[in-house]
C-alpha positions in Angstrom: 40.3 -6.5 168.6 41.3 -10.3 169.2 44.8 -9.4 170.3 44.1 -6.1 172.0 40.5 -5.9 172.7 39.1 -9.3 172.8 36.1 -7.8 175.1 35.2 -4.4 173.8 32.8 -2.3 174.5 30.0 -2.4 172.2 27.4 0.3 171.4 23.8 -1.0 170.8 21.3 1.1 168.4 18.9 1.4 171.5 19.5 1.2 175.2 22.8 0.9 177.1 25.9 -0.8 175.4 27.2 -4.1 176.1 30.3 -6.0 174.9 31.3 -7.8 171.9 33.8 -11.0 172.5 36.0 -11.8 169.4 38.0 -14.7 170.8 37.6 -18.4 170.0 38.0 -19.9 173.5 36.2 -17.1 175.4 33.3 -17.4 172.8 33.2 -21.2 172.9 33.2 -20.7 177.3 30.8 -18.3 177.1 28.2 -20.3 174.7 28.2 -22.8 177.3 28.1 -20.6 180.2 24.7 -20.9 182.8 25.1 -17.3 183.7 24.5 -15.6 180.2 20.8 -15.9 178.9 19.5 -16.4 175.8 16.0 -15.4 176.8 14.4 -12.9 174.3 17.9 -11.4 173.0 16.0 -9.9 169.9 14.2 -7.3 171.4 17.4 -5.6 172.1 19.5 -6.2 169.2 22.7 -5.3 168.3 22.1 -4.7 164.9 19.2 -2.4 164.4 16.7 -0.7 166.8 14.0 -2.6 168.4 10.7 -2.0 166.3 8.4 -4.6 168.4 7.5 -4.1 172.0 7.7 -7.2 174.0 4.3 -7.4 174.7 3.7 -7.6 170.8 6.5 -10.5 170.4 4.7 -12.7 173.8 1.9 -12.5 171.3 3.5 -13.2 168.0 6.1 -15.4 169.0 6.8 -17.0 172.7 10.2 -18.6 173.8 11.3 -21.2 171.2 14.9 -23.0 171.3 16.8 -19.9 170.3 15.4 -17.4 173.1 14.8 -19.6 176.2 17.2 -20.9 179.1 16.4 -24.1 180.7 14.6 -25.7 182.4 12.4 -24.5 179.6 14.8 -24.9 176.8 15.4 -28.4 177.6 11.5 -29.1 177.5 11.2 -27.5 174.5 14.4 -28.9 172.8 13.0 -32.8 174.2 10.0 -32.2 172.1 11.5 -31.9 168.8 15.1 -34.0 169.2 13.6 -37.0 168.0 13.3 -35.8 164.6 17.0 -35.2 164.2 18.5 -38.0 165.8 21.5 -40.0 163.8 18.7 -42.8 163.1 16.0 -40.3 161.7 18.5 -38.5 159.5 19.9 -42.0 157.8 16.2 -43.0 157.4 15.9 -39.5 155.2 18.9 -40.1 153.3 17.4 -41.7 150.6 14.6 -39.4 150.1 17.0 -36.3 150.3 19.4 -38.1 147.8 16.2 -38.2 145.5 15.3 -34.4 146.0 18.7 -33.7 144.7 18.8 -35.7 141.9 15.6 -34.2 140.6 16.8 -30.9 140.9 20.2 -31.6 139.7 18.4 -33.1 136.4 16.5 -29.6 136.4 19.9 -28.2 136.4 21.3 -30.4 133.7 18.6 -29.6 131.5 19.2 -25.9 131.4 20.3 -24.5 127.9 23.0 -21.7 129.1 23.9 -20.5 132.5 21.7 -21.3 135.7 21.2 -19.5 139.0 22.3 -22.5 141.3 20.7 -20.8 144.2 17.2 -20.5 142.7 17.5 -24.0 140.9 19.0 -26.0 143.4 20.8 -24.6 146.6 17.3 -22.8 147.7 14.5 -25.6 146.7 16.3 -28.9 148.0 16.8 -27.9 152.0 13.5 -26.1 151.3 12.1 -29.3 150.4 13.5 -31.5 153.0 12.4 -29.3 156.0 9.2 -29.2 154.3 8.5 -33.1 154.3 10.3 -33.3 157.9 8.0 -30.7 159.8 4.8 -31.4 157.7 4.5 -28.0 155.6 3.4 -28.3 152.1 6.2 -27.6 149.7 3.5 -26.4 147.3 3.0 -23.3 149.7 6.7 -22.5 149.4 6.4 -19.2 147.7 4.2 -18.0 150.8 7.2 -19.0 153.7 10.1 -18.5 151.6 8.6 -15.0 151.3 7.8 -14.5 154.7 11.4 -16.2 155.9 13.2 -13.4 153.6 11.1 -10.8 155.4 11.9 -12.1 158.9 15.6 -12.2 157.9 15.9 -8.8 156.4 17.2 -5.6 158.3 15.3 -3.0 156.2 11.9 -3.7 157.0 9.6 -1.0 158.7 8.0 -1.9 161.9 4.6 -1.9 160.1 6.2 -4.7 157.6 7.6 -6.7 160.2 4.5 -7.0 162.1 2.4 -8.0 159.3 5.0 -10.6 158.2 5.6 -12.0 161.9 1.7 -12.0 161.9 1.3 -13.6 158.6 3.6 -16.8 159.6 2.0 -17.4 162.6 -1.4 -17.5 161.1 -0.3 -19.6 158.5 1.5 -22.3 160.9 -1.3 -22.3 163.4 -3.8 -23.1 160.2 -1.3 -25.7 159.7 -1.5 -26.9 162.8 -5.4 -26.9 163.0 -5.2 -29.2 159.7 -2.8 -31.7 161.4 -5.0 -32.0 164.4 -7.6 -33.6 162.4 -5.4 -35.1 159.3 -2.1 -36.5 161.5 0.7 -37.6 159.7 4.6 -39.0 160.2 5.8 -35.3 160.2 7.0 -33.1 163.3 4.0 -31.1 163.4 1.6 -34.2 164.2 4.3 -35.5 166.7 4.4 -32.1 168.5 0.4 -32.4 168.7 0.5 -36.2 169.8 3.2 -34.5 172.7 0.4 -32.0 173.6 -2.0 -34.2 174.6 0.2 -35.8 177.2 1.4 -32.0 177.7 -1.6 -29.8 177.9 0.9 -27.1 179.0 2.6 -27.0 175.5 0.3 -24.5 173.5 -0.5 -24.1 170.2 1.8 -21.0 170.0 4.6 -23.0 171.2 4.4 -25.6 168.4 4.1 -22.7 165.8 6.9 -20.7 167.3 9.4 -24.2 167.0 7.8 -24.6 163.7 9.1 -21.0 162.7 12.2 -21.5 164.0 12.9 -25.1 162.2 11.1 -23.8 158.8 13.6 -20.7 158.7 17.2 -22.6 159.8 16.3 -25.6 157.9 16.6 -24.3 154.9 17.9 -20.7 154.7 21.3 -21.4 156.4 21.9 -24.7 154.4 21.0 -23.2 151.2 23.8 -20.4 151.9 26.1 -22.7 153.1 25.7 -24.7 149.7 26.2 -21.7 147.7 29.4 -20.6 149.4 30.8 -23.9 149.2 30.5 -23.9 145.6 31.6 -20.6 145.1 35.0 -21.4 147.3 35.3 -24.4 145.2 35.0 -23.0 141.8 37.1 -19.6 142.7 40.7 -19.5 141.3 42.8 -21.6 141.8 39.8 -24.1 141.0 39.6 -26.5 144.2 36.4 -28.4 142.4 38.9 -30.4 140.5 40.7 -31.5 143.4 37.4 -32.5 145.6 36.1 -34.2 142.7 39.4 -36.4 142.7 39.3 -36.8 146.4 35.9 -37.4 147.1 36.8 -37.9 150.9 37.2 -34.3 151.1 33.7 -33.5 150.8 33.3 -33.3 154.6 36.3 -31.2 155.0 35.0 -28.5 152.5 31.7 -28.6 154.2 33.2 -27.9 157.9 35.8 -25.6 156.1 33.4 -23.3 154.7 31.3 -23.1 157.7 34.3 -21.8 159.5 35.9 -19.6 157.1 32.4 -18.3 155.6 30.2 -18.1 158.8 26.6 -17.7 157.6 25.5 -16.1 160.8 27.7 -13.0 160.0 26.5 -11.0 163.2 27.3 -13.2 166.1 24.6 -14.3 169.1 23.5 -12.3 171.7 23.6 -13.0 175.6 22.2 -11.6 178.4 23.9 -11.7 181.8 21.8 -12.9 184.5 24.6 -12.4 187.3 27.6 -11.0 187.6 30.8 -12.7 185.6 34.0 -12.1 184.2 35.3 -12.6 180.6 38.9 -12.3 179.6 39.4 -10.1 183.0 36.5 -7.8 181.9 33.9 -7.6 184.5 30.0 -7.9 182.9 27.3 -6.7 185.2 23.8 -8.7 185.7 21.9 -7.4 182.8 24.5 -6.1 180.5 24.5 -7.7 177.1 27.3 -9.5 175.4 27.8 -10.3 171.5 29.4 -13.7 170.9 31.1 -13.0 167.4 31.3 -16.4 165.8 32.8 -15.3 162.4 35.8 -13.5 164.6 36.1 -16.7 166.5 36.4 -18.9 163.7 39.2 -16.8 161.8 41.0 -16.7 165.4 44.6 -17.5 164.6 45.2 -18.8 168.1 42.8 -22.0 167.0 43.5 -21.9 163.7 46.5 -21.7 161.6 46.1 -19.0 158.9 42.5 -18.8 159.3 41.8 -15.9 156.5 43.0 -19.2 154.2 40.1 -21.3 152.6 42.1 -24.6 153.0 39.7 -28.2 152.4 42.9 -30.0 154.1 42.6 -28.2 157.6 42.6 -31.2 159.8 40.6 -29.3 162.6 38.1 -27.2 160.7 35.0 -29.0 162.3 36.0 -27.3 165.5 34.3 -24.3 164.1 31.9 -22.9 166.2 28.9 -21.9 163.4 26.4 -24.5 165.0 27.2 -23.0 168.2 28.4 -24.7 171.5 26.6 -26.0 174.6 23.0 -26.3 175.7 21.9 -24.3 172.6 24.3 -26.1 170.1 22.0 -26.3 166.7 19.9 -29.5 166.9 19.7 -29.8 163.1 23.5 -29.6 162.3 23.5 -33.5 161.0 20.7 -33.1 159.0 22.6 -29.8 157.4 25.6 -31.6 157.1 23.8 -34.8 155.3 22.1 -32.2 152.8 25.5 -30.6 151.9 27.2 -33.6 151.7 24.9 -35.2 149.3 24.6 -32.1 147.3 28.2 -31.6 147.0 28.9 -35.2 146.3 26.4 -35.8 143.9 27.2 -32.0 141.9 31.1 -33.1 141.8 29.9 -36.3 140.1 27.7 -35.1 137.6 29.0 -32.0 136.8 32.7 -32.3 136.6 33.2 -29.2 134.3 30.7 -26.8 136.5 32.2 -23.3 136.3 31.6 -19.9 137.3 29.4 -17.8 134.8 30.4 -14.4 136.4 33.8 -13.2 137.6 33.7 -13.9 141.3 33.8 -10.2 142.5 30.7 -9.9 140.4 28.7 -12.4 142.2 25.8 -10.5 144.4 25.4 -11.3 148.0 22.7 -10.8 150.4 22.1 -7.2 151.5 20.5 -6.2 154.8 20.4 -9.9 155.9 21.0 -11.5 159.0 22.2 -14.5 156.7 25.4 -14.6 154.3 25.7 -15.8 150.8 24.9 -15.4 147.5 21.8 -13.6 146.4 22.5 -15.5 143.2 25.3 -18.0 141.6 25.2 -18.3 137.8 27.0 -21.4 136.6 27.7 -23.4 133.4 27.2 -27.3 133.7 29.6 -28.1 131.0 32.8 -26.3 129.8 
């Protein structure tokens, strides 16, 4: 389709058809085009029929960074941007290293094959984002369960409504606690901002917290699992990366490009008529910007279906988006991944898969792609 039909008609589970955009240049341009709206696209998903009405969604989750346009998006982004500056991430770096070391100690002490996902990949970013946000890590079983349920594509309407309501109630309770017991975290910072801007509601704070909580650990965990799998898969690039620690950043960017975890693309709605690659798009029509296809576009990346840690332009991928909605936590994710991979390469030079690569289970019916389990041996 990239070569022959770069703007292809796309059937939706409900409502009229839309368009699928697959070329890198078109996707990148569209991501920054203000004529394409991000407002509440999840009510008209290209993945499954809508299970929740607009009225129910308004109650359960107001607009957030993913589902708003400027100036509302600009206002909300400004509220949380301070937690994701380079200075703030650098301040967090020693704590991230401590968290990584503690979890790799557990991994090293395992008597046999250990599941990297359950032992390291999932808890490390979960703990980091918990501390940054102000969510008790002791509650991780609850919010990890709710996160998995909200990202699942096989939930019934009643199950989805229950999960959304439970997570919102949980976050609103935390907000009430932080209002009387502030700390050095994002929730407390948002409540401080609310004192100066009474238009900022508790529901908006909860929606921002939900997005950061989910995005802050699910994506990073799966990218780490995929990067480790790709390095350990024959021809075992793990040894190359261990001898060349300067390649770690390139490995991260190439994994983000080659194994795009947001596997179904991003949905936009045309606010006014426009043309993409010669195809007229009418007001109200839906457009899916397919990030995995764009990241494998041979007109942008040489030999794109080959995983190459030496690729010089891998960082040009679109996995963190582009334009106003570029992922605000990209530097935090990169810092976590760099710390994890560098430390693992140093501590576990003989790390190898405990399962044949084609037998490793991946997530099913999930928005996010990645290994469900990844059993490894620490020593040969």
